[in-house]
C-alpha positions, 0 to 999 in steps of 0.5 A: 505567503511565508506560511504557504511556502513552509507548508510547500517545503514540508510537503516537498520533503515528504514527496521527495522522501517517498520517491527516494525511499521507493527507489533506493530504500530507506537505508540507501537515502541520506537527509542531505540527498532529500534536502537537495532533491526537495530544494530545502535547507538541511535544517528544515528536515530537523525542524519539521521531522526531527530527522530521517526517522521522523520522515519515515514515521510521518509517511507511515501515518500518512499512508495508513490514514488513507489506506485503512478507510478502504476496508471500512465497508467490507463487512456490509451485511447487505452484500454477499461476502463475494461481492464485498471481496470483489469491491475490496480488491477493486478499491485496493487496485485503484488505491495502488494505481493512485499511490504506486510509489507510496504503496511500494515504499511502505510495503518494502519498508514494513519489515525494516527494523526501526524501533521508533517506527515499531509502535506505529506499525504494530498499532496500524496493522492491528487496526487492519487485522481488526477490519479484516476479521469480519470478512474472514469470519464471513468466509468461514475462516477463524480469525484466531487462526493466526497462521492462516490469517498471516498467510491469506492477507499478505498473499492477497496484497502480494498477488495484487502488488506484484503487477505494479512492482514488475510493471516496467518488465511487463510493459517491455516483455509483453508490449502491454500498456496497462489501461482501464480495461487491463485493470478491470481484467486484472481485478476480475482475475485476482478475484477469481483466483482467490474465490474460485481457484485457478479453474475459475480463471477459465470463465474470464479467459475470453 
């Protein structure tokens, strides 16, 4: 029972940290606030994570362990590049729907200059670039063109993520409650924008 409680406490610290970092940013949250929200003794944070930086490192690893497998099938030679791209966008949107706070938190904190986390970020983003290279080649994009590579990938994620970052505003302004049909159309729109340009949206503007 004690072991289960320890596991629960550790997970609560992670869950609370993700929520707090997502809302306030890593630098805006202290370990005492995390401990209070997680209902744990302050010493447990040091015990499990060796401080706040340890929590951040754990969150990054936790995120990429779940995020990178999304890209495993994007180079399926049996499918056209366009089909692989559409499947990728669909999976990305579903992943963000299921892990909104986690994704927003990691996305916002990626530029953060924390030396202890730099190695993790470099290693994991390197893995992501490696997975994306095959799809770039299939679309005729040279992965050695680092400028273009640095534009295309972040642009896609930013285009997808904007809706989630602005969801409260969108819901209030347009009186829209995103549901399955909304996200299906959202997926189609993002795909058309990237594959066909703005003119491609006409085909789905029904």
